[in-house]
N, C-alpha and C positions, 0 to 999 in steps of 0.2 A: 509561858515567856520564863527560859531559865535565865541562869546567869552569866554573864559574862564579861572577863577584862582581861587585863595583861601588865604584868609587872616581872621587874628586876629583883635580881638578888646580887647583892655586890659585895665582894670580900676587900678589904684595905681601912684607909682610914678615911675619914669624911673629908677632910681638907681636900687632897685628889680629887675624890669624888664630884664633889659642889664644883671644882675647877673644871674637869672633862664637861659637867651639865650647859656649865655657864661656853665655854669652846664651843659645842656644839647649838646650844641656843636653844637650850632642850628645858621646857617648862615642866617641872617636877615636884611629888614631895619626898623628901629623904626621910625614912623614921629608921632607927636602928630596932634589930632582931634579936642580936645579942653584940657580943665584943667584936669590932671591926665585923660585921656583917649589915646589913645595910638591905631595906626597901626600897626602892626607888618605883616610885607609882605618877608614869608621864603621861602629861595630858594626855589627851584622845585629838585624833581629826577625824571627823565624818564618824565617830567611833569608834575608833581603832586606834588602838598605838602599835608604834612598828619597833615591837620589847625585842626582835631580833636582832635589829640593827643597832639599837641602844647596846645592847648587852656585849656586843662583841667591839663596839669603840669604847665602852667603858674598859672592857676585858684589857685591850689595847694600850689604854691609857697607863690604866695602872698598874698593868702586869700583874695581877692577882686573878683569878678566873672571876666568871660571873656567869652568871645562865637567866636564860627568860623565860618567862611561864606566860601560855595562853591559851585560857580556859574560854570553850564556847558554850553557849544556851546549856550550860551544868550537864551537857554529851561526852567531850571529849576534853584532854586537855594534851596540849605538845609544848616539851620543852626543850632546848639545846645549852650544852656547857661549855663557854666557851676560854679558851687559855691564849693571852697576848694579841686577841683581835678573830681568833679562827673557830670555827664551830667546830669540838672534836670528840661533843658524843651529842645524836637527837634522841628522842623520845617521843612517844604519842601514847595516849594510856588506852585507845582503844581504834584496833586498825578496821575495824566494820566501817567506823565511822567516814563517809565518803561524799562529796556534793558532784554535781554533774558540772560539765565543762564543754567548753567549746573548742578547738583549736584554729589555724588561723583561714585552713579549708571549711570551716565549718562541721569538720569530724568533731559526735558528740561521744566523750571518756568520761570517766570518774577520777576522781583525785581524793586520796586521802589525806589527812590534816599531816601526815610526814613528806608531803609531798610524791608518793609512789601515784602512779598512772594505772589505771585499770581501763582493760574498756569494758564500753556497757552491758557484754553478756559476761563477765569476769564475775567471780565472787569473791570480795577481798575476804581475805584471814581475819579471824577474829580475835583476840586479846592484846594484849599490849604489843609494843614495839620495842626493842632498847631501856625496857625493864630492869638494868645493871647499878644496883647498887655501888660497885665499885668507881662506878663515873661521877656520883653525885657529893659520896661522904666526904671530898674534900672539903666542901660545899659547909658542911654542918661544925660545929663545934664541940668539945669533950669526945667523950670514948659516945660514937656512933654506932648502935647497934645495927651492924648488917640487915641480922636478919626482921626485922620491925621493918627498915626502911627498904628492901625487897621485897615485903608483903606490901607494904603501901604501895610504891610501885608498879605491882601483881593486882593491886585493887582487889585483894582479898584480905580485908582489914574488918574485921566488924562491927557494926557500927551500929547498935540500940535493935539489931534482931536485922535489918534491913537487909533485900535479896541483892541489891548492889550498891556501891558508892557513886552516887553523883560526882561528876568531873572537881567538883570544887572542896566536895567533902574528902575525895583522894589527895587533890591537891594540898591541904591543911595536914591530913595524915604523913605524907609525905614531910611537911616541912618539921612539923614534932617530931619525927626519926631524927631528925638535921641538928633537934636539942635547941630551932629558932621559934620565936614566935607568931604566930601562922598569923596573926590578925592582920596586921599592914599589906602582907605580902597577896592578900584574898579580897582585897580592894580596888576599885578603880580609880582613877583621880578626879573623875567626874563626880565622884560621888563621897569626896572629903569634903569638910568642913573642918577651916581653920581651927579650932578647939578640938578635933578630936585626936589629935595624936600630940601630947602637952610636949615631948622629948623631939618632934619630930622637925625637920627644916623647907621651907620651900624657897624653891628654885626659880626665881623669872626666868623666863628666855633672853 
Protein backbone atom coordinates (compact mmCIF):
# COMPACT_ATOMS: atom_id res chain seq x y z
CA UNK A 1 0.00 0.00 0.00
CA UNK A 2 1.53 3.29 -1.09
CA UNK A 3 1.20 6.84 0.15
CA UNK A 4 -1.70 9.06 -0.95
CA UNK A 5 -2.52 12.63 0.04
CA UNK A 6 -3.80 15.94 -1.32
CA UNK A 7 -2.48 19.34 -0.26
CA UNK A 8 -2.41 22.95 -1.46
CA UNK A 9 0.44 25.46 -1.54
CA UNK A 10 -0.99 28.96 -1.06
CA UNK A 11 0.74 32.34 -1.36
CA UNK A 12 -0.13 35.48 0.59
CA UNK A 13 -1.21 36.55 4.04
CA UNK A 14 -2.65 34.22 6.65
CA UNK A 15 -5.74 36.29 7.41
CA UNK A 16 -7.20 36.33 3.87
CA UNK A 17 -6.35 32.63 3.53
CA UNK A 18 -8.16 31.81 6.77
CA UNK A 19 -11.13 33.96 5.75
CA UNK A 20 -11.36 32.24 2.37
CA UNK A 21 -11.39 28.79 3.99
CA UNK A 22 -14.12 29.95 6.38
CA UNK A 23 -16.13 31.37 3.48
CA UNK A 24 -15.88 28.04 1.70
CA UNK A 25 -16.66 26.17 4.94
CA UNK A 26 -13.61 24.03 4.25
CA UNK A 27 -11.97 22.56 7.35
CA UNK A 28 -8.20 22.50 7.06
CA UNK A 29 -4.89 22.83 8.79
CA UNK A 30 -2.78 25.76 7.60
CA UNK A 31 0.95 25.49 8.25
CA UNK A 32 3.69 27.98 7.25
CA UNK A 33 6.34 26.60 4.92
CA UNK A 34 8.17 29.93 4.29
CA UNK A 35 7.36 33.62 4.50
CA UNK A 36 3.94 34.22 2.91
CA UNK A 37 3.81 30.55 1.84
CA UNK A 38 1.36 28.10 3.41
CA UNK A 39 0.62 24.41 3.28
CA UNK A 40 -3.14 23.88 3.34
CA UNK A 41 -4.19 20.40 4.44
CA UNK A 42 -7.94 20.10 3.77
CA UNK A 43 -10.17 17.53 5.43
CA UNK A 44 -10.94 14.60 3.15
CA UNK A 45 -14.39 13.33 2.21
CA UNK A 46 -14.44 9.57 1.70
CA UNK A 47 -10.66 9.57 1.79
CA UNK A 48 -10.10 12.30 -0.79
CA UNK A 49 -9.81 16.10 -0.76
CA UNK A 50 -10.65 18.03 -3.94
CA UNK A 51 -7.57 20.24 -3.85
CA UNK A 52 -7.98 21.23 -7.50
CA UNK A 53 -11.18 23.11 -6.65
CA UNK A 54 -9.77 24.43 -3.38
CA UNK A 55 -6.55 25.78 -4.90
CA UNK A 56 -8.54 27.57 -7.58
CA UNK A 57 -10.84 29.13 -5.00
CA UNK A 58 -7.97 30.27 -2.79
CA UNK A 59 -6.11 31.84 -5.70
CA UNK A 60 -9.29 33.63 -6.77
CA UNK A 61 -9.89 35.09 -3.31
CA UNK A 62 -6.27 36.04 -2.63
CA UNK A 63 -5.33 37.12 -6.17
CA UNK A 64 -2.09 35.29 -5.50
CA UNK A 65 -0.97 31.99 -7.09
CA UNK A 66 -1.71 28.63 -5.53
CA UNK A 67 -0.94 25.05 -6.46
CA UNK A 68 -2.70 21.76 -5.85
CA UNK A 69 -0.77 18.53 -5.24
CA UNK A 70 -2.29 15.05 -5.47
CA UNK A 71 -0.08 12.05 -4.72
CA UNK A 72 -1.65 8.69 -5.49
CA UNK A 73 -0.43 5.43 -3.99
CA UNK A 74 3.25 6.49 -4.31
CA UNK A 75 2.95 5.91 -8.07
CA UNK A 76 2.09 9.28 -9.55
CA UNK A 77 1.66 12.93 -8.61
CA UNK A 78 -0.44 15.50 -10.39
CA UNK A 79 -0.27 19.23 -9.75
CA UNK A 80 -1.91 22.37 -11.09
CA UNK A 81 -0.86 26.00 -10.74
CA UNK A 82 -3.70 28.52 -10.38
CA UNK A 83 -3.76 32.27 -10.92
CA UNK A 84 -6.89 34.31 -10.12
CA UNK A 85 -8.98 31.15 -9.97
CA UNK A 86 -7.84 29.69 -13.29
CA UNK A 87 -5.56 26.72 -13.85
CA UNK A 88 -2.62 28.06 -15.85
CA UNK A 89 -0.40 24.98 -15.80
CA UNK A 90 -0.90 21.24 -15.26
CA UNK A 91 1.73 18.68 -14.38
CA UNK A 92 1.83 14.92 -13.97
CA UNK A 93 4.89 13.01 -12.83
CA UNK A 94 4.29 9.93 -15.00
CA UNK A 95 1.93 9.88 -17.98
CA UNK A 96 2.14 6.09 -18.24
CA UNK A 97 0.11 5.64 -15.04
CA UNK A 98 -3.50 5.21 -16.17
CA UNK A 99 -6.75 3.79 -14.87
CA UNK A 100 -9.68 2.09 -16.61
CA UNK A 101 -13.01 3.89 -16.99
CA UNK A 102 -16.27 3.40 -18.90
CA UNK A 103 -18.18 6.11 -20.74
CA UNK A 104 -21.96 6.52 -20.75
CA UNK A 105 -22.25 3.95 -23.55
CA UNK A 106 -20.27 1.37 -21.60
CA UNK A 107 -17.17 1.75 -23.77
CA UNK A 108 -13.96 1.09 -21.90
CA UNK A 109 -11.14 3.64 -22.07
CA UNK A 110 -7.98 4.60 -20.23
CA UNK A 111 -7.36 7.94 -18.54
CA UNK A 112 -4.13 9.37 -17.21
CA UNK A 113 -3.84 11.44 -14.06
CA UNK A 114 -3.62 14.58 -16.21
CA UNK A 115 -7.08 13.79 -17.61
CA UNK A 116 -5.85 12.59 -21.02
CA UNK A 117 -7.98 9.80 -22.46
CA UNK A 118 -6.63 6.83 -24.41
CA UNK A 119 -8.21 3.91 -26.20
CA UNK A 120 -7.69 0.60 -24.41
CA UNK A 121 -5.30 -0.56 -27.16
CA UNK A 122 -3.16 2.60 -26.95
CA UNK A 123 0.12 2.78 -25.09
CA UNK A 124 0.29 6.04 -23.13
CA UNK A 125 3.56 7.96 -23.33
CA UNK A 126 5.95 7.59 -20.45
CA UNK A 127 7.67 10.25 -18.43
CA UNK A 128 6.33 13.47 -16.97
CA UNK A 129 4.02 15.98 -18.57
CA UNK A 130 4.27 19.71 -17.92
CA UNK A 131 7.69 19.55 -16.25
CA UNK A 132 8.31 23.28 -16.71
CA UNK A 133 10.23 24.89 -13.84
CA UNK A 134 9.17 28.38 -14.95
CA UNK A 135 5.55 27.51 -14.15
CA UNK A 136 6.36 26.55 -10.56
CA UNK A 137 9.20 28.95 -9.71
CA UNK A 138 6.91 31.88 -8.69
CA UNK A 139 5.57 29.68 -5.88
CA UNK A 140 8.99 29.51 -4.26
CA UNK A 141 10.95 31.98 -2.16
CA UNK A 142 14.39 33.48 -2.70
CA UNK A 143 16.46 32.58 -5.74
CA UNK A 144 14.93 29.35 -7.04
CA UNK A 145 17.45 27.08 -8.78
CA UNK A 146 15.65 26.32 -12.06
CA UNK A 147 18.00 23.45 -12.89
CA UNK A 148 17.33 21.76 -9.56
CA UNK A 149 13.60 22.36 -9.88
CA UNK A 150 13.52 21.02 -13.44
CA UNK A 151 15.40 17.89 -12.37
CA UNK A 152 12.88 17.33 -9.56
CA UNK A 153 9.93 17.77 -11.93
CA UNK A 154 11.48 15.29 -14.35
CA UNK A 155 12.12 12.82 -11.56
CA UNK A 156 15.84 12.50 -12.24
CA UNK A 157 16.88 13.59 -8.75
CA UNK A 158 19.21 10.99 -7.22
CA UNK A 159 18.06 9.75 -3.83
CA UNK A 160 20.12 7.22 -1.92
CA UNK A 161 21.02 5.45 -5.14
CA UNK A 162 17.39 4.44 -5.72
CA UNK A 163 16.55 3.59 -9.36
CA UNK A 164 13.48 5.81 -9.25
CA UNK A 165 11.65 8.20 -6.99
CA UNK A 166 8.36 7.36 -5.40
CA UNK A 167 5.79 10.09 -6.04
CA UNK A 168 5.96 11.48 -2.50
CA UNK A 169 9.77 11.64 -2.72
CA UNK A 170 9.54 13.50 -5.99
CA UNK A 171 7.01 15.90 -4.48
CA UNK A 172 9.39 16.55 -1.60
CA UNK A 173 12.25 17.23 -4.04
CA UNK A 174 10.09 19.75 -5.92
CA UNK A 175 9.14 21.58 -2.73
CA UNK A 176 12.74 21.64 -1.50
CA UNK A 177 13.80 23.14 -4.85
CA UNK A 178 11.29 25.95 -4.18
CA UNK A 179 13.11 26.65 -0.88
CA UNK A 180 10.05 25.62 1.14
CA UNK A 181 9.59 23.29 4.11
CA UNK A 182 8.42 20.04 2.48
CA UNK A 183 7.07 18.25 5.57
CA UNK A 184 3.62 19.90 5.92
CA UNK A 185 2.89 19.66 2.19
CA UNK A 186 3.42 15.91 2.34
CA UNK A 187 0.91 15.22 5.10
CA UNK A 188 -2.77 14.36 4.74
CA UNK A 189 -5.30 16.02 7.03
CA UNK A 190 -6.33 12.61 8.37
CA UNK A 191 -2.81 11.96 9.58
CA UNK A 192 -2.36 15.22 11.51
CA UNK A 193 -2.53 15.42 15.29
CA UNK A 194 -3.12 18.82 16.84
CA UNK A 195 0.41 18.91 18.28
CA UNK A 196 2.22 18.02 15.05
CA UNK A 197 2.71 21.58 13.80
CA UNK A 198 3.27 24.07 16.61
CA UNK A 199 2.85 27.04 14.26
CA UNK A 200 -0.10 25.57 12.40
CA UNK A 201 -3.66 26.89 12.45
CA UNK A 202 -6.77 24.71 12.50
CA UNK A 203 -9.61 26.30 10.53
CA UNK A 204 -12.95 24.62 11.34
CA UNK A 205 -15.65 24.19 8.73
